[in-house]
N, C-alpha and C positions, 0 to 999 in steps of 0.2 A: 170798395165804392165801383159804380159803373158808371162811365162817362157816357155823355151823348155822342160824342166823337173823339176820336184820337187822330191826330196829325202826325204823318211820319215824314220827315225830311225839313231841313232849315234853309232852303233855296229860296228863290223868289215865289214859286207856287207855294208852298208850305207856308212862307211868312205870310203873304198876302191873305191866304184862308184863315190863318191864326188870328190876323187882326179884325177880319170880319166875324169870326165865330165868337170872339170876346164882345164885339158890339152887338151881336144878337142874342147874347147871354145864353150860349151853349155850353154846357159843362163839357170842356174841352182839355184834353192832355196834349201838348206839343212835345213831341220826342225828336231830339236831333244830335246827330254825332258831330256835326259841325255846322257853323252857319255860312252862308252865301253861295252854294254850290260852286258850279265850275269856274265862275268868273273871280273867285277869291285869289287865285294867282295872276290875275291881269294887273299890270301896272297902271294903266289908264283905260278908263271904259269911257266912249264918246257918245254911245247911243242910248244910254239909260236916260228915258224921259224925264224932264224937270232938273236934269243935273248936266249942263255942258261937258264936264269931265269929273270922273270920280274913280279912284282906285278901286281894285277888287277887294282891299282890306277894308276901304271906307264904306263900300257897298253893304259886305258883311256886317258891319258894325251898324249900319243904318237899319238894316232888317232885325238884328237882336234888339235894337234900342226900341223900334216901332212895336216888336212883340211883347217885349218884358214890360213895357210901360203899361200895357193891358194885363198884365200876368201878376199872380201872386209869387211869382218866384219859386215855385218847386210844390213838394206836397204838402208843405206847412205854410201857413199865413201867419205874419205877425201882425199882432193887433193894433187896428187903426190903419193898417197900410193896404190899400186897395181893398177895403173890406166887401166890395159888392163884386170883386173880380170871380169870373168862372173860368179863367183860362190858367192852367199851371203847365210850367215848362220844366222838361227834363232834358239836359244839357250833357253832352258827352256820352250818349248811351245809342249803340247801334242795335236796331230791331234784328233777331234773329229768325222769328217766324210767327205766323199768325195761324191761329186755330179756331175753327168754328166750335161754338159751344151752345147747341140749340138755337135760339134766335140771338145770341150773342156773339161776339169775338173775343179771344185772348190773345193779345199781344205780349210776345216773351222777347226780352232784350238778351244781349250776349252776356251781361252780367248776373243774369238769373231773376231779373225782375218781370214780375207779370201784372199786366193791366187788362180789365174787362171794359169793354165798350158796346154801345149799340151801332155805330157806324165807323168807317175808317177813310181816311183819305191818304193815298199812297202819293207821296211827291219828292222821291229819293233822287231824281234826276239820273244822270249819266255821266260817265267819264270818256274822254276822247281817246281812241285808239293812238297809241303812240307811234312815231315814225323810228323804226329801229335802224339808225345810221350813225356812224361815228360823228359826234360833235352835236348831234340833235338835242340830247337833254342839256349841254353846255349853253347851247346857243338859243334855248327856248326863250321867248319874250325878248329877245335881242337880234330879231330878224325873221325868226322861224315863230310861227304862230299858227293857231288853230282856229280862227275866226276871222275871215275876210270882211264880214259886216263890221265888225268891231274896228280891225286895224287897217283895212284897206286905203283909207284916205291918208295914211302916214307916209305911203308908198307912192305917192304921185310923181309921174315922169321916172319911174325906176323900172329896171328889167326884174320880173319875178318868176318864181316856179309855183304850179300848183301841183301837189301830189295827191293822185287820186283818179279814178275813172268813172266814178259813179256820178248820179245826178248832182250830188253835193259838190263834187268836184267841178263839174262844168257850170253848176250855178254860181260858186265862188268865182271861177274864172270871169264868167259874165260880168260879175260885179266889179271885178279888178279891172277889167278893159276900159272901166269908165275914168280910172284914175292913172294906170300904169302906162309906162312906154312900151312894153310887150309882156305878154304871158305867154309861158310855155308850160303845158300839161304833160306830167310824166306818169306813165301808167303801166304796171307791170304785167299785164295780161296782153294777149293780141287782139282782144274785144272789148270794147268799152261797155260799162255796165249802165250807163246813163240811156235815156229814152233817145232814139234816134233823131228825131226832130229837134231836141235839145243840142246834140252833138252837131248836127248840121249846120243849125242856125250860129252857134258859139264859133265853129271852125271857120265861118264865112269872114269873120272880122279878120282885116289884114294884119293886126298886131297880134294875132292868136296862131300858136303852134302846137300841135301835140305828137308826144313820141310815145310809142307802144313798146311793149316788151323790154322794160329797163328796170333795173334795181338801182335804187339811191344807196350809194355805198358811204359817202361822207359830206357833211355840211362844213363848208370852210369859213374861215374868218376868224379875228382875234377877239375883239370886243363886240363886233357886230358880223352878221352873215355878210360874206364877200363872195360866195358862189357854191357849188357843190361837184361833186363827182358822180356820174352815174354808169351803169355798165349795161351793156346790150346783154341780153339774156341769151341770145343765139349765138352771135359771134364773139362774145365775151370781151367785146372791145370797151375800154373805159374812156369817158369823155370829160372834160371839164367844161363847166356851164357858169358864166361869170353873172351873177344875180345879186340883187340887194335883199331879196325877201324870199321865204319859203312858206307857202299856205298849204297845211297838212289838212286833207279831207279822204281820211282812209277809214272812215267809219267811227261809231261809238258803241259804248259798252253799258247799257242801262244796268242801274243799281237795283236789280230786281230778283235776285238769286234767292232772297228770303221769302217771296210772294209766288213762286212758282207752283206750290201746291195748293194755293187758295185762289188764285186768278188766272185765267188764260193769257199766255204770252204768245206773241207772233214768233216768227223763225229767227228773229234778231233778240230776241228776249224783252220785248218791249210790250207792256201792258195794253191789251186791247179794250178800246173804250168807246163809247158813243160820243162823238164830238159835240153833240147838242148838249149833253148834260154833264159830261165826264163819268158816267156810270161804266163800271166793268161789267163783265158777265157774271159776277158774283154778287147778289143782292146784298146790299149794306156796305158795298165798298165801292168809292170812287177813286181815281187816279189824275194827276195833274203834271204837267210839264214834260221835261225830256224823258222820263221814264216812260212815257206812253207812246202810242203808234201814230201821232200827229204828223204833219207834213213838215212844218218848219219848227225849229227849236232856237229860241230866243228868251233872253231874261223877260222882256216886255210881253211876249206870248205867254211864257210860263206864269206870270202874274195876272193875267187875264184868265188863264185856264184854272188857277187856284181859286179866283174869286166865283167864276161860274160854277165850279163844283161845289163851292161853300153855299151858294144860293140854293142849289139842287137838293143838298144834304138838308139844309134847314127846312125846305118845303116837304122833304120826304118824311122828317121826323114830325113834323106839327100838322101837316094836312092830308097827308096819304096813309 
């Protein structure tokens, strides 16, 4: 069978696109290793529009339910069940590669399955680069977090740290200054990677402080973050800092290695797209969400990216 579309990735972008593809009756195969994207590990999400609070697991389950209610549940279809469905779902499958075959594409999975399609939407997201410090893994989601937008309000009137010196780090600090008693940014280099105007504006806030040339050695706390120890990289002096929260912004790792030979990537491994349409530079392939080179990464943004891509895919198939 040759599909109209194969969607790769079960996060907000891919799930939104799958729902729209089903409604538009595109012959679609949805492939995902797991549901939910990065937020699946979050205990509570406060900024998912339409739900004042929802857990990461609950969000993943809602994606699965919304997609599969439109699907026939795999390559086979039970008689009398979603008889008009054009959406098939393959769970637990990780894509290994994409190969061009004349005007079509062949998507290959790690388990050896192969599927042919006219178009592809890549929505495989990314993973946060983890802080390598003693206690960081143990206290993740217990005061150590990777999302200021999601968790910042929980630290109202508290002292917190931001790890990172790029735009993401300073932008997170700016958000946290609206809630927190103080924000200290720790950066391992002697120069910030963020735009100069951003650095200057954020550092003007009297509640803000930045320290360069330091390594975070340990996150302290029993059941919740109570502080950290950092070391000056020049003097090697170790300092204890009492804080209630640590926000890590040291980069993301896009889940795009399987696509490096079929679509152009930027220097960070993100898929280059046209933000007007979500098209990649390879005809017939679109990408959406955190695996792309867009400026901001959020669940709600990724959802919109997926819908935008699907609208353009539909028009490309039927009108161009």
